[in-house]
TORPA-4810 file (N, C-alpha, C, O; in nm, 3 decimals):
<nodes>
NODE_1_-0.635_2.287_-3.975_-0.649_2.300_-3.842_-0.674_2.192_-3.759_-0.613_2.160_-3.657_M
NODE_2_-0.799_2.120_-3.828_-0.808_1.992_-3.712_-0.723_1.895_-3.719_-0.713_1.818_-3.624_K
NODE_3_-0.617_1.874_-3.874_-0.481_1.817_-3.882_-0.445_1.817_-3.769_-0.459_1.723_-3.691_R
NODE_4_-0.369_1.976_-3.734_-0.316_2.024_-3.602_-0.328_1.960_-3.482_-0.244_1.891_-3.425_S
NODE_5_-0.484_2.000_-3.435_-0.493_1.959_-3.300_-0.494_1.842_-3.314_-0.374_1.825_-3.298_R
NODE_6_-0.539_1.733_-3.334_-0.495_1.616_-3.358_-0.398_1.555_-3.330_-0.382_1.479_-3.234_N
NODE_7_-0.307_1.590_-3.433_-0.148_1.539_-3.407_-0.125_1.604_-3.275_-0.033_1.547_-3.215_H
NODE_8_-0.169_1.689_-3.219_-0.108_1.728_-3.048_-0.145_1.667_-2.952_-0.076_1.661_-2.850_T
NODE_9_-0.269_1.603_-2.964_-0.359_1.536_-2.854_-0.267_1.438_-2.873_-0.213_1.395_-2.771_S
NODE_10_-0.222_1.373_-3.019_-0.191_1.243_-3.048_-0.022_1.237_-2.899_0.000_1.171_-2.797_H
NODE_11_0.051_1.346_-2.977_0.139_1.358_-2.848_0.184_1.370_-2.698_0.287_1.345_-2.635_W
NODE_12_0.020_1.438_-2.660_-0.033_1.471_-2.543_-0.027_1.309_-2.481_0.035_1.264_-2.385_F
NODE_13_-0.117_1.243_-2.579_-0.113_1.092_-2.547_-0.041_1.000_-2.496_-0.051_0.933_-2.393_L
NODE_14_0.065_1.008_-2.614_0.179_0.942_-2.563_0.288_1.038_-2.475_0.405_1.001_-2.472_I
NODE_15_0.265_1.108_-2.436_0.359_1.144_-2.294_0.297_1.084_-2.191_0.352_1.014_-2.105_F
NODE_16_0.154_1.118_-2.200_0.055_1.091_-2.040_0.093_0.957_-2.029_0.103_0.925_-1.910_V
NODE_17_0.121_0.853_-2.118_0.114_0.711_-2.131_0.289_0.698_-2.109_0.308_0.596_-2.043_A
NODE_18_0.406_0.757_-2.136_0.523_0.730_-2.106_0.532_0.786_-1.970_0.634_0.751_-1.911_A
NODE_19_0.420_0.894_-1.879_0.462_0.923_-1.780_0.393_0.858_-1.637_0.389_0.896_-1.521_V
NODE_20_0.337_0.727_-1.717_0.265_0.629_-1.598_0.318_0.502_-1.658_0.262_0.409_-1.599_I
NODE_21_0.391_0.464_-1.737_0.505_0.399_-1.714_0.609_0.448_-1.645_0.639_0.366_-1.559_I
NODE_22_0.656_0.513_-1.643_0.809_0.582_-1.568_0.755_0.578_-1.382_0.818_0.544_-1.282_L
NODE_23_0.651_0.615_-1.395_0.603_0.608_-1.231_0.534_0.511_-1.185_0.501_0.513_-1.067_I
NODE_24_0.494_0.398_-1.273_0.483_0.213_-1.286_0.602_0.148_-1.238_0.618_0.069_-1.144_G
NODE_25_0.685_0.200_-1.325_0.769_0.130_-1.346_0.903_0.164_-1.186_0.948_0.077_-1.112_G
NODE_26_0.929_0.297_-1.182_0.946_0.339_-1.115_0.871_0.273_-0.974_0.956_0.218_-0.904_T
NODE_27_0.749_0.267_-0.924_0.740_0.223_-0.777_0.721_0.037_-0.733_0.700_-0.022_-0.627_S
NODE_28_0.747_-0.019_-0.905_0.775_-0.165_-0.917_0.907_-0.207_-0.885_0.940_-0.321_-0.852_I
NODE_29_0.998_-0.083_-0.900_1.191_-0.096_-0.917_1.139_-0.079_-0.733_1.133_-0.184_-0.668_I
NODE_30_1.105_0.049_-0.667_1.097_0.112_-0.523_1.086_-0.029_-0.387_1.139_-0.056_-0.279_Y
NODE_31_0.954_-0.103_-0.503_0.932_-0.191_-0.375_0.999_-0.345_-0.376_0.988_-0.431_-0.289_H
NODE_32_1.082_-0.353_-0.523_1.149_-0.469_-0.505_1.254_-0.458_-0.485_1.326_-0.554_-0.510_E
NODE_33_1.314_-0.334_-0.428_1.464_-0.274_-0.336_1.391_-0.271_-0.206_1.451_-0.320_-0.109_V
NODE_34_1.300_-0.232_-0.192_1.258_-0.268_-0.029_1.246_-0.399_0.025_1.277_-0.424_0.142_R
NODE_35_1.197_-0.497_-0.069_1.135_-0.617_-0.047_1.267_-0.671_0.103_1.216_-0.659_0.214_Q
NODE_36_1.381_-0.710_0.104_1.420_-0.767_0.178_1.487_-0.680_0.311_1.544_-0.724_0.411_P
NODE_37_1.455_-0.537_0.270_1.448_-0.508_0.422_1.370_-0.481_0.501_1.396_-0.465_0.620_V
NODE_38_1.206_-0.464_0.423_1.088_-0.454_0.460_1.061_-0.628_0.532_1.016_-0.624_0.647_D
NODE_39_1.084_-0.770_0.475_1.115_-0.876_0.506_1.192_-0.900_0.646_1.149_-0.946_0.752_S
NODE_40_1.310_-0.856_0.613_1.401_-0.856_0.743_1.335_-0.818_0.879_1.307_-0.890_0.974_A
NODE_41_1.310_-0.617_0.851_1.197_-0.589_0.973_1.112_-0.641_1.059_1.100_-0.637_1.182_K
NODE_42_1.021_-0.716_0.922_0.935_-0.805_0.970_0.994_-0.949_1.062_0.921_-0.972_1.158_S
NODE_43_1.036_-0.983_1.057_1.138_-1.094_1.113_1.152_-1.082_1.211_1.097_-1.151_1.296_Q
NODE_44_1.263_-0.948_1.242_1.288_-0.892_1.373_1.195_-0.844_1.469_1.212_-0.846_1.591_S
NODE_45_1.059_-0.784_1.387_0.978_-0.767_1.491_0.913_-0.864_1.576_0.866_-0.837_1.687_L
NODE_46_0.911_-1.014_1.503_0.839_-1.163_1.511_0.940_-1.165_1.673_0.915_-1.168_1.794_K
NODE_47_1.004_-1.163_1.626_1.170_-1.228_1.713_1.159_-1.130_1.836_1.113_-1.182_1.937_I
NODE_48_1.195_-0.992_1.846_1.209_-0.881_1.917_1.051_-0.908_2.029_1.074_-0.891_2.148_A
NODE_49_0.947_-0.936_2.002_0.821_-0.957_2.063_0.848_-1.092_2.109_0.834_-1.101_2.231_K
NODE_50_0.878_-1.185_2.059_0.864_-1.321_2.157_1.005_-1.320_2.245_1.007_-1.386_2.348_K
NODE_51_1.092_-1.265_2.216_1.204_-1.258_2.309_1.256_-1.182_2.381_1.327_-1.211_2.477_Y
NODE_52_1.226_-1.070_2.343_1.247_-0.960_2.393_1.106_-0.863_2.458_1.107_-0.752_2.510_G
NODE_53_0.983_-0.963_2.427_0.837_-0.894_2.498_0.830_-0.743_2.469_0.796_-0.647_2.539_H
NODE_54_0.891_-0.757_2.292_0.859_-0.593_2.309_0.718_-0.566_2.291_0.643_-0.662_2.276_L
NODE_55_0.673_-0.450_2.290_0.525_-0.361_2.326_0.556_-0.269_2.240_0.448_-0.235_2.192_K
NODE_56_0.641_-0.206_2.190_0.645_-0.106_2.158_0.749_-0.084_2.098_0.847_-0.073_2.171_K
NODE_57_0.774_-0.070_1.940_0.904_-0.056_1.821_0.946_0.121_1.803_0.854_0.177_1.743_E
NODE_58_1.017_0.182_1.827_1.003_0.312_1.763_1.120_0.331_1.671_1.125_0.434_1.603_T
NODE_59_1.241_0.216_1.660_1.287_0.214_1.536_1.394_0.035_1.507_1.436_-0.060_1.573_A
NODE_60_1.391_0.083_1.367_1.489_-0.077_1.324_1.610_-0.042_1.245_1.592_0.016_1.137_F
NODE_61_1.685_-0.059_1.269_1.848_-0.061_1.162_1.897_-0.202_1.148_1.842_-0.303_1.192_S
NODE_62_2.003_-0.193_1.082_2.064_-0.297_1.080_2.255_-0.245_1.038_2.289_-0.136_0.992_W
NODE_63_2.358_-0.375_1.075_2.467_-0.330_1.110_2.534_-0.474_1.047_2.499_-0.589_1.073_A
NODE_64_2.647_-0.424_0.951_2.724_-0.503_0.931_2.868_-0.549_0.980_2.956_-0.468_0.951_S
NODE_65_2.902_-0.638_1.034_3.046_-0.648_1.110_3.099_-0.769_1.036_3.100_-0.773_0.913_Y
NODE_66_3.145_-0.873_1.116_3.163_-0.978_1.061_3.012_-1.034_0.993_2.989_-1.084_0.883_D
NODE_67_2.950_-1.013_1.071_2.821_-1.045_0.996_2.687_-0.984_1.084_2.675_-0.951_1.202_Q
NODE_68_2.574_-0.984_0.940_2.498_-0.877_0.959_2.377_-0.863_1.127_2.318_-0.958_1.178_T
NODE_69_2.376_-0.740_1.168_2.269_-0.776_1.308_2.186_-0.700_1.230_2.211_-0.629_1.133_Y
NODE_70_2.049_-0.734_1.307_1.928_-0.667_1.303_1.884_-0.583_1.429_1.878_-0.653_1.530_Y
NODE_71_1.849_-0.440_1.450_1.813_-0.393_1.612_1.693_-0.276_1.610_1.675_-0.159_1.576_T
NODE_72_1.628_-0.383_1.667_1.459_-0.371_1.705_1.485_-0.289_1.865_1.514_-0.325_1.979_V
NODE_73_1.453_-0.153_1.791_1.479_-0.057_1.967_1.309_-0.016_1.983_1.220_-0.014_1.897_T
NODE_74_1.307_0.016_2.126_1.168_0.000_2.135_1.131_-0.011_2.349_1.203_0.037_2.436_G
NODE_75_1.057_-0.055_2.361_0.997_-0.080_2.487_0.926_-0.192_2.509_0.842_-0.234_2.430_T
NODE_76_0.961_-0.258_2.639_0.929_-0.406_2.622_0.794_-0.394_2.723_0.741_-0.283_2.735_N
NODE_77_0.746_-0.500_2.789_0.608_-0.504_2.851_0.614_-0.402_2.981_0.519_-0.339_3.028_Q
NODE_78_0.725_-0.403_3.016_0.739_-0.336_3.187_0.739_-0.189_3.154_0.718_-0.100_3.236_Q
NODE_79_0.765_-0.171_3.021_0.771_-0.005_2.957_0.938_-0.006_2.960_0.990_0.103_2.937_N
NODE_80_0.998_-0.083_2.977_1.167_-0.018_2.996_1.227_-0.013_2.844_1.197_-0.083_2.747_T
NODE_81_1.296_0.067_2.852_1.326_0.114_2.653_1.458_0.019_2.668_1.549_0.023_2.750_P
NODE_82_1.433_-0.065_2.562_1.537_-0.189_2.504_1.591_-0.162_2.358_1.557_-0.092_2.262_I
NODE_83_1.697_-0.255_2.389_1.772_-0.288_2.224_1.774_-0.426_2.207_1.854_-0.503_2.260_Y
NODE_84_1.666_-0.462_2.117_1.685_-0.607_2.054_1.811_-0.647_1.982_1.849_-0.533_1.955_V
NODE_85_1.883_-0.709_1.943_1.969_-0.726_1.843_1.987_-0.862_1.804_2.023_-0.950_1.882_I
NODE_86_1.959_-0.880_1.664_1.937_-1.028_1.653_2.052_-1.032_1.508_2.095_-0.941_1.436_I
NODE_87_2.070_-1.160_1.509_2.215_-1.236_1.405_2.124_-1.209_1.298_2.005_-1.180_1.316_S
NODE_88_2.180_-1.218_1.186_2.134_-1.224_1.017_2.023_-1.401_1.069_1.902_-1.423_1.063_N
NODE_89_2.068_-1.434_1.086_2.004_-1.602_1.082_1.893_-1.636_1.165_1.815_-1.730_1.154_N
NODE_90_1.898_-1.520_1.273_1.770_-1.518_1.357_1.786_-1.602_1.500_1.708_-1.617_1.594_G
NODE_91_1.942_-1.659_1.472_1.960_-1.780_1.546_1.991_-1.711_1.716_1.941_-1.757_1.819_K
NODE_92_2.071_-1.611_1.710_2.112_-1.508_1.823_2.067_-1.403_1.840_2.072_-1.321_1.748_K
NODE_93_2.006_-1.368_1.964_1.902_-1.280_2.037_1.979_-1.225_2.166_2.003_-1.301_2.260_V
NODE_94_2.024_-1.067_2.168_2.075_-1.017_2.264_1.993_-0.892_2.296_1.943_-0.832_2.202_R
NODE_95_1.972_-0.838_2.449_1.882_-0.781_2.427_1.944_-0.673_2.561_1.976_-0.720_2.670_I
NODE_96_1.950_-0.555_2.534_2.016_-0.494_2.620_1.925_-0.364_2.684_1.876_-0.296_2.594_F
NODE_97_1.900_-0.326_2.796_1.810_-0.191_2.869_1.901_-0.052_2.780_2.024_-0.056_2.781_K
NODE_98_1.859_0.017_2.737_1.899_0.115_2.706_1.978_0.178_2.779_2.079_0.240_2.745_Q
NODE_99_1.941_0.165_2.865_2.044_0.266_3.041_2.144_0.223_3.030_2.245_0.289_3.058_S
NODE_100_2.148_0.069_2.976_2.303_-0.040_3.039_2.386_0.067_2.961_2.474_0.096_3.042_A
NODE_101_2.405_0.140_2.850_2.530_0.209_2.741_2.507_0.333_2.718_2.412_0.376_2.784_G
NODE_102_2.554_0.401_2.654_2.586_0.535_2.564_2.425_0.504_2.489_2.383_0.394_2.452_I
NODE_103_2.358_0.631_2.481_2.256_0.655_2.421_2.247_0.698_2.229_2.349_0.758_2.192_N
NODE_104_2.202_0.688_2.181_2.223_0.771_2.034_2.250_0.856_1.988_2.310_0.876_1.882_R
NODE_105_2.188_0.952_2.097_2.223_1.113_2.116_2.346_1.157_2.136_2.400_1.245_2.069_N
NODE_106_2.422_1.059_2.286_2.525_1.099_2.300_2.622_1.028_2.194_2.684_1.131_2.165_D
NODE_107_2.664_0.960_2.139_2.735_0.855_2.023_2.728_1.014_1.909_2.815_1.100_1.892_V
NODE_108_2.638_1.006_1.870_2.602_1.148_1.754_2.728_1.249_1.824_2.837_1.233_1.769_L
NODE_109_2.727_1.339_1.924_2.753_1.426_2.001_2.916_1.390_2.012_2.979_1.490_2.047_K
NODE_110_2.998_1.276_1.992_3.075_1.228_2.045_3.141_1.220_1.897_3.251_1.270_1.872_Q
NODE_111_3.073_1.162_1.817_3.143_1.172_1.655_3.108_1.342_1.609_3.180_1.388_1.520_V
NODE_112_3.040_1.401_1.647_3.039_1.549_1.585_3.192_1.596_1.657_3.293_1.609_1.587_W
NODE_113_3.192_1.614_1.777_3.275_1.698_1.844_3.402_1.643_1.873_3.470_1.720_1.940_N
NODE_114_3.472_1.504_1.836_3.559_1.464_1.741_3.617_1.485_1.630_3.716_1.555_1.608_N
NODE_115_3.562_1.431_1.566_3.573_1.396_1.408_3.510_1.527_1.287_3.539_1.514_1.168_D
NODE_116_3.446_1.618_1.323_3.435_1.715_1.296_3.331_1.663_1.144_3.340_1.733_1.043_N
NODE_117_3.267_1.579_1.143_3.210_1.530_0.961_3.142_1.647_0.954_3.114_1.728_1.042_P
NODE_118_3.104_1.644_0.766_3.031_1.691_0.700_2.913_1.647_0.732_2.833_1.741_0.725_K
NODE_119_2.857_1.534_0.769_2.787_1.488_0.746_2.810_1.347_0.765_2.884_1.272_0.700_K
NODE_120_2.695_1.309_0.917_2.662_1.149_0.944_2.585_1.055_0.809_2.487_1.111_0.760_V
NODE_121_2.604_0.987_0.781_2.513_0.910_0.703_2.466_0.807_0.782_2.347_0.792_0.756_T
NODE_122_2.503_0.732_0.865_2.433_0.602_0.928_2.468_0.596_1.047_2.576_0.642_1.083_T
NODE_123_2.374_0.532_1.136_2.411_0.528_1.262_2.336_0.402_1.314_2.214_0.401_1.329_I
NODE_124_2.415_0.296_1.340_2.313_0.173_1.354_2.418_0.087_1.481_2.539_0.092_1.504_S
NODE_125_2.319_0.020_1.535_2.369_-0.065_1.658_2.407_-0.194_1.636_2.315_-0.241_1.569_M
NODE_126_2.514_-0.306_1.658_2.487_-0.435_1.635_2.607_-0.471_1.725_2.639_-0.391_1.813_G
NODE_127_2.684_-0.601_1.706_2.738_-0.701_1.769_2.890_-0.692_1.690_2.900_-0.727_1.572_I
NODE_128_2.977_-0.656_1.747_3.121_-0.669_1.704_3.228_-0.747_1.822_3.267_-0.681_1.918_F
NODE_129_3.267_-0.875_1.806_3.383_-0.929_1.894_3.293_-0.951_2.048_3.311_-0.931_2.168_K
NODE_130_3.180_-1.007_1.952_3.083_-1.018_2.083_3.065_-0.944_2.162_3.035_-1.001_2.267_K
NODE_131_3.068_-0.814_2.172_3.027_-0.693_2.232_2.958_-0.611_2.173_2.976_-0.596_2.052_K
NODE_132_2.858_-0.532_2.245_2.732_-0.435_2.180_2.851_-0.315_2.111_2.974_-0.310_2.124_P
NODE_133_2.784_-0.253_2.057_2.849_-0.157_1.974_2.757_-0.066_1.884_2.670_-0.101_1.804_V
NODE_134_2.802_0.070_1.922_2.704_0.137_1.782_2.815_0.211_1.685_2.901_0.292_1.720_W
NODE_135_2.787_0.156_1.543_2.858_0.203_1.440_2.830_0.326_1.375_2.720_0.331_1.322_E
NODE_136_2.905_0.434_1.365_2.871_0.534_1.316_2.942_0.563_1.170_3.064_0.553_1.178_V
NODE_137_2.868_0.614_0.974_2.914_0.613_0.956_2.860_0.760_0.901_2.751_0.816_0.910_G
NODE_138_3.014_0.803_0.829_2.988_0.982_0.782_3.129_1.031_0.728_3.240_0.981_0.744_Y
NODE_139_3.094_1.133_0.665_3.151_1.186_0.549_3.267_1.257_0.613_3.226_1.349_0.684_M
NODE_140_3.402_1.245_0.611_3.491_1.358_0.688_3.496_1.496_0.582_3.444_1.500_0.470_N
NODE_141_3.569_1.601_0.647_3.617_1.729_0.592_3.626_1.685_0.456_3.561_1.751_0.374_A
NODE_142_3.710_1.564_0.403_3.735_1.579_0.259_3.666_1.519_0.160_3.697_1.497_0.043_S
NODE_143_3.520_1.486_0.255_3.451_1.405_0.161_3.447_1.267_0.164_3.373_1.208_0.084_G
NODE_144_3.526_1.195_0.258_3.553_1.070_0.218_3.480_0.983_0.325_3.463_1.049_0.428_Q
NODE_145_3.428_0.845_0.333_3.384_0.787_0.399_3.452_0.777_0.490_3.572_0.794_0.469_L
NODE_146_3.415_0.750_0.611_3.429_0.654_0.752_3.348_0.595_0.825_3.230_0.588_0.792_C
NODE_147_3.406_0.527_0.965_3.314_0.404_0.977_3.385_0.438_1.157_3.500_0.416_1.195_L
NODE_148_3.331_0.465_1.193_3.401_0.463_1.391_3.267_0.354_1.452_3.147_0.358_1.428_K
NODE_149_3.342_0.264_1.535_3.255_0.191_1.599_3.323_0.197_1.727_3.443_0.178_1.744_T
NODE_150_3.211_0.234_1.845_3.173_0.247_1.960_3.147_0.178_2.045_3.036_0.126_2.029_L
NODE_151_3.224_0.133_2.183_3.161_0.041_2.254_3.011_0.080_2.351_3.015_0.153_2.451_N
NODE_152_2.907_0.026_2.306_2.790_0.077_2.392_2.784_0.092_2.553_2.739_0.194_2.607_F
NODE_153_2.834_-0.018_2.626_2.866_-0.004_2.767_2.933_0.137_2.784_2.895_0.219_2.868_K
NODE_154_3.052_0.160_2.684_3.135_0.267_2.808_3.156_0.389_2.645_3.200_0.503_2.664_N
NODE_155_3.132_0.360_2.552_3.197_0.547_2.432_3.304_0.495_2.411_3.314_0.494_2.288_G
NODE_156_3.387_0.452_2.452_3.507_0.425_2.401_3.550_0.359_2.256_3.508_0.243_2.261_E
NODE_157_3.615_0.381_2.130_3.602_0.374_2.026_3.706_0.245_2.033_3.817_0.210_2.074_V
NODE_158_3.608_0.209_1.975_3.659_0.008_1.974_3.774_0.008_1.780_3.896_-0.011_1.775_V
NODE_159_3.702_0.030_1.681_3.746_0.073_1.544_3.741_0.204_1.479_3.648_0.281_1.504_R
NODE_160_3.826_0.232_1.405_3.787_0.390_1.330_3.875_0.370_1.216_3.996_0.352_1.218_H
NODE_161_3.772_0.377_1.085_3.827_0.350_0.971_3.875_0.450_0.860_3.848_0.397_0.753_V
NODE_162_3.925_0.554_0.843_3.888_0.663_0.790_3.939_0.643_0.641_4.045_0.596_0.599_N
NODE_163_3.820_0.697_0.570_3.856_0.743_0.436_3.874_0.583_0.330_3.971_0.545_0.265_N
NODE_164_3.718_0.510_0.354_3.703_0.404_0.330_3.715_0.398_0.142_3.703_0.291_0.083_I
</nodes>
């Protein structure tokens, strides 16, 4: 009997050690994967505070068209809701009042009403052909990925790519 208990506790310790290693490994991998995004967010917030006079951040996103753009959403020191769009290298910063164009919810309504997606996967703001745009990624009724780019100022479709 004693031998059986000792044998059971041995396997239990191996199981516990394996679980700890698995959790620890997963945590390290998650941290390494998130590090570039966290770094981009941190840099973008610094730039948004400096050039956009950002007082409060409410969202962060990124979009890639011909280059990557990071967008910080929030309010400036005058409590005006703004978008600060920053180029990947941080050298180009554009600031837009949220009231100057269509908002995120209106973009989503337009996509849901016109395209009837199964699921919206992403929505982000950026610059496309030197103009501010919203880009929405979604799964269509067939389960294929689609991208729709809408002009921020008026909501017109700038680009629509189906079945990527």
